[in-house]
N, C-alpha and C positions, 0 to 999 in steps of 0.2 A: 888818686882814684884809679882803679884798674880800668883797662879799656877792653873793647870787644875783641881785640886781637888775641887775647889769651884764653877765651872761652873754649873754642873747639880743641886747641892743643891740650887743654886741661882734661877734657873728656876723652880725647884720644889716648891719653896716658892712663887715666884712672877708671874709665868706663869703656875701654877699647872695644869690647865684644858685645856691648849693649846695642839694641836696635836704635838707630838714629832717624833714618829717613826711609819712607816707603813711597814709591812712585812708579806708576805704569807697570806693576807686577814685579818690580825689583826692590830689593832692600839693601841698605847700606848700614853697617855698624859705624860707630863713631871713628874707629880707626880707618875704615875704608873711606868714609866721607872726608876725613882729614887729608888723606892722600889725594883725593880728587881736588880738594881746595888748594892744597899746597902746589900741586902740579899747575893749576891755572894761575895762581899767584906768581909763581916763578916764571911762567911763560910770559905773563904781562910785563914783568920786570926785565926779562931777557929781551923783549921786543923794543925796549928803549924807554919805557915809562919809569918815572921816579915817584917816590912818595909825594902826595899832594897833587899829582896829575889826575885828570879826569878820564874815565873810560865809561862808555855807555853800553847799555844792553837794549836790544829791541827783540824781546823773546817772550813767548808764552810761558806758562808754568813748565819747568823742565829742570833736569839735573843741572844743566849748564847755568841756568839763571840762579838756582840756589847756590851753586858753587861760586858764582860771581859775587854774591852778597858777602860770603865769608872770605873769599879771596881778597876783597877790598879791606876787610877787617884786619887780616894778618899782614898785608903788604903796605898799608898806609896810603893806598890809592883811594880815590874818591869815585864811588859808583854813581852813575846817572841812569836809573832805570826808566825806560820809556815804554809807552803802550804800543802794542802791535796795531792798534786802531788808528794811529796817527797817519795822516796823509803826507805825501812827500814834502809839501810846503811847510807844514807844521813841524815835521821832523827836522827839516833844514834849519828852521828858526831856533829850535830847541838845542840841537847839537852845536850850532854855531855859538849860541849864547853861552853854553856850558864850556866851550873850548875843548870838546872831547878829542882826545888824541887817538883813540881806538874805539871801534864799535864791534860788539858781538851780536850778530843778528840771526834770525831764523831764515831759512831758505826763501820763504815767501816775501821777505823784505829786500832781497837782492836788487830787484829792479828799481825800487824806490831809492835805495842807497846809491846805486850806480848813477842815477839821474842827478843826484845832489852832491856827489862826492867832490866835484870841482869847486863847490861853494864852501868847503870846509877846510880852511887853510891850516888849522891846527892838526889835522889828521895825519898820522904817520903814513909813509909810503906803503907799508904793509898793514894798514890800520883797519881793514875790514875782514872780520873773521865770521865764517858762516857755519852753523851747526848742521848736522846731518851729512848726507853724502853728496850734497849739491856741489857742482864744480863750476860755479859762476866765475867768469873772467875777472881777474883783479881781486878775488877773494881767497883768503886762506881757509882751508877746511879746519874746523875746530880740532878734530882728531889729530891732524898734523901739527897744529899750533902748540898743543900741549904734549905731544908724543915724547919729545926728548927732554922735557923739563923735569927737574928733580922733585921728589915728594918730600924733601926736607923742609923744615920750617924756614921761611925766608929770614927769620931773625931780625925783622925790622922793628925798631923802637917807635911806638905810637904813643902820643900824648893825649890826655883826656879831651883837650880842646881842639885837637886836629879834626878836620872835616871828614865825616864818614860818607855821607851821601848828599846829593842834591836831588830833591823830588820836585817835579814841575807840576804846578796846579793847573796849567793850561798848555796850549801849544797848537790847538786847532784853529782858534780865532783869537784876535787880540794879542796883547803882549804876554808871553809866558813868564811866570814868576817861579824862579828856582828857589825852593825852600831848603835852607841849609840845616842839616842835623850833624852835630858833632858826636864823637865817641861818648862823651859825657852824657849827652841827651839820650842816645840810644841805650846807654848803660842804665839810665833811669827807667826806660821802657822795660828793660829786663827785670829789675828788682820791684818796681812799683806795681807792674801788672801781674807778675808772678804771685805777689802777695794778694792783690785784689781778686784774682781769679781762684785763689786757694789751690794753686798748682803745686805739685811735688815731682821728684824725679821719676815717679811711677805713673804720672799723667800721660795721656795719649791725646794729642791734638789732631784734628782733621781740618784741612783747609782746602776748599774747592774753588774759591774765588781767585782772581788774579793777584799774585804776590807783588806786582808793581804798585799796587794800591797801598797807601800808608796804613789803612786799617789792618792789613795783613801783619804789620809789625806788632800788633797787640797780642798775637800768640806766637809769632815767629821768634821774637826776641826772648820772651820767657822760656820758650822751648830750649833754645841754645844755652841760656843761663843755667837752667836746671839739669840739662842733659836727659830730657825725657824723649818721647817718641813723637814724630811728626809724619802724618799721612797726608800727602799732597796729591790732589787730582789735577789732571791737565786742564780741565774746564769743568764747569758746574753741570752736573746731571743729578736731579733729585733722587732718582732711583738708586744710582750708584752711591750717593751719600748715605742713604738709608742702609744699604747693604753693608757698606764699610764701617758704619758706626756699630752695627751688630757684629761684624766679623772681627774687628780689632778691639772691641770693647772701648770705644772712644769715650773720653771723659770731657773734652772741651772742644767746642766749635764756635767760630766767629763767622757770622753771615750778615749780608745785607737783607733788608725787608723782602725783596723779591724772591730771594732764595728760601727764606723761612716760609713764605706763602706757598711756594712751589712744593716744598716738602709736605706741608700740612694738607695740600690738595692732591698729593700723589696717591695712586691706588695701592702702592706698597706700604704706605704709612700706617703704622699702628704704634701707639705709645710704648708698648712693651718692647718693640724693636729698638727704641731709643733709650731704654731703661738705664744703660750704663752712663749716660750723660750726667755730668755734674754742673755743666754750664752750657746754656744756649744763649749766645751773646749776639745782640743786635747792634749793628753799627752802620754809619753812613747816612741814615735818616731815621726819625722815630717810626717805630712800628705802630700801625693803627691799633686802637684799643681792642677792637674786635678780636684780633689775632693774639694780642697779649693775654686777654682773658682766657682764650682757648688753651694757650700754652700753660698758663698758671693752673688751669683745671686738670689738664691731661698729663702734664709733666711738671708737677709742682716743685718749688724750691730750686729751680734751675735757671730762671730767666734773668739775664743781666742786660742793661742798656747803657750805652756810652754816648755822650755828646762831647765833641771836641773839634778842634781845627788842627790841620797838619802843622800849622805854624807854632802850635804850643799847647795851651792848657786843656784839661779834660775834666768832665764830671762823670760819675759812675752811679747808676742805679743798681744797688746790690740786690742779689736774689732774695735776701731777707726782707727787702722793702718793696718787692715787685708787685705785691697786691695792695699794700697800704698806700703806696705812692705811685699807682699805676699810670697816672698821667704825667709824671715827672721824668726828667732825664737824669735825676740823681743829684748828689752833692759833690763838691770838689774832691778830686782824687787827692791822696796824701801829698803834702807839700805844695798843692795847688791852691790858689785863691780865685774866687769868682765874684764879680760885682756887676751891677747894672748901672750904666751911665746914660745921661741925656746927651743931646747933640753937642753940648759945650764941654762934655767930659766931667760933668758933676754927678755924684752918686744919687740914685733915686731910692725912695723909700720902699719898704716891703710891699709887694703886690703890684707895683707900678711897672708898666712895660717900657723897656728901653733897650739899648744895645748891650749884648752880653760881652763882657770883657774879662780877662783873666791874666794871671801871672803864675810863675813857678818854674821848676827846673827843666820842663819840657819845651820851654819857649825858645824859638830859633834865635840865633844871633843876627839874622837878617836874610833878605832876599839876595841871591847872587847877582852882582853887578847892578843893583837897583837901590842906591842909597836913599833916593827921594821917596820911593814906595815903601821902603823900610821905615822911614820916619813917619809916613802917613799911617802906618799900621799900628801905631802906638798912641795912646793918651797917657803921656808920662810913663809910668811903669806898667801901665795896663795895655795888654795886647787886645786890639779890637777884632771882633769876630765877623761883623757885618750881619749878625743874626739878632733877632729880637726875642726877648723873653722877660721873665720876672722871677724873683725869689719869693718863696712863701715864708711864713713866720718861723719855720724850722730851718731855713737856709737851703731848701731844695729848689733846684732850678726847673722851671717850666718853659719849654721852647714854644714860642708863638709862631715865628716864621722867619724866613730870610727877609731881610730888609728890602732886597731888590724884588722879591716876589709879592710884597704887600700891594694890594689893590686899593686905589683911592676912588671911591664911587660916591659922587655927590658930596665930596668934601669929607667923607667918613672913611676911616681906615678899616679895610676889610682884610682879615687874615685868612688866606686860603685853607690853612690847616683846620680851622673851625668848621668850614664847609665840608672838607674832606671827611671829617669824622661822622658827619651826617650821611654823606653819599655812601660810605663803605658799609653802612648798615643795611642797604638794599640787598635783598637775598640773591640777586643776580650779579652783583658787582664783586669782582675779584680784587682789583686795584683801582686807585683813583688819584688823579692829580688835577688840582684846580688852578687856573691861571686867569689873568685879566686880559680883556681885549678892549680896544678903543670904542667909545660910544659917544655920539653927538650930544646926547642929553646929560648923561651922568659922568662923562669923562672916561670912566672905565666900568665894565661890568664883568662878573665872574662867569667862566665857562668850565664845565667839568669834563675832563677826559677820563674814560674808564676802559678797563678790560672786563669782560664778563664771563661767567661760567655757563649761563643759559641766556637765550635770546630775550631781549627786552627792547621795546620801541623807544626811540629817543624822546618822543613827546611824553610818554608815560613816565620815563625816568625823571625828566625835568619837573613834571607835576608832583611826583612823589617826593622829591627833594624839597621843593619849594613849600610844600605843606608842613615840613618838619623843621626848617631852619628857625633860628631864634629871632631873627630880625629881617625886615623887608630888604635891607641892603645886602643881605647874604643870599638872596634868591639868585639862582643861576639863570643866565640868559639862554643857555643852550648846552648841549652835551655832544661830545665827540666819542664815538664808540670804536675802539681799535682792537686789533688782534694782539698787538703787543706795543709796549712803550719804547721810544728811543732812549737809550741809556749810554752813559760813559763807561769807561773801563772799571770804575768802582761800583757800577750797578745803580748809580743814581739816575733818576728820571730827568731827562733834559726838557724842561718846560719851554725853553725858547723854541725848540724844534716842534713841540706840540702846538705852540702858538702859530708857527709857520704852516704846519699841516692844516690847522683850522682855517687859516686865511685862504689856503688854496682850494 
């Protein structure tokens, strides 16, 4: 099976002058991007790294981060992309666990890396590289690091089951889990999702979210596989996204719910400005039905939704099913299988709620350095997700909730998502997240955190919701009205922090 290492060199030879990447007002053809990538790959090898060694990035969206992904591909090195939101303690834990031998960071991360450098025994003596013009002591400037490196292909032979990246699911609290992806797995991302999104070499992708998030691989890998065009933003800005969709005639976007909501609510939004889109893809968490219905009315035949775990399997709600199966997160992607298991690992019948499990060629070989957690992640051949859901009679998956987010009130299982779909219908509510708090009588009771577009009294919101829920145990005990939600780098709402805010 071919590996990622040959994709960019192929395009550099046969699509040399086609536009490859647009970022920060600059454009790179495939030939120019190939030079940038080879220069970095050779610089990493010249620094003393060998195929199989790990190097980390602590970078925002940037040319350097994009080059690092593809430098790993052609050099046989393993990239460990890290969030710029990590605190020094979390970063130390993650880099030490990965055994990173070199780190490429943004200037803003120099102080954090300087503070923890002594705790990273695997790091090379010249193992801290900083982008930009920052002259921090003990750091090599990126421009100097790559300056004398060759633009020739490193000519490293990479095998399909060689590790390509380690992506960490945590690192701020608790034990970080390094999820391993091989060249074979990422190759499946290339082909499977290029097909699923109906992409061609003439497609134009726009990505405004952080590309350290695994969801970015859903368009980044097919882009490079097909040799189409990729427009990358440094950070998300709804107005800029709308403008660039119109400017570049963008065909494919992948966004998290908060980004989709921000675009729909932006004063510059008009359906005709997004008319070039062939795909509006929601990932990270299900989009509430209110917004799905609006997209399907104003921008029909474009909405896709994906459910999956970074460790492996995926389901896809295709644009042709976006209306008929609006509450579903789709059916298994090609070559994937999905089942619903009880706590003992037994399959459950159609319509019954249990743990969503799956298998297929996207499944990780394991967590880095964590054999016991790897073992616990599987029921036999089935990868466990930790999410609750059910399959309908046609085999479509319906996501109920995260198992850890389920509220047990008076002995009854209460699913926050059911309540959220009621709360979001309030005309003042923009976003909602429901979580449980301890209660002396019921054990736990639901509380709704919301952001709003117009002012609403907390008591009025609680009363409005409780008049409309289906059951007494779904009634919310209180509401928390916020200007914005706490989120991780992937844009997911952090319910733990909402619970802490409420207690304060």
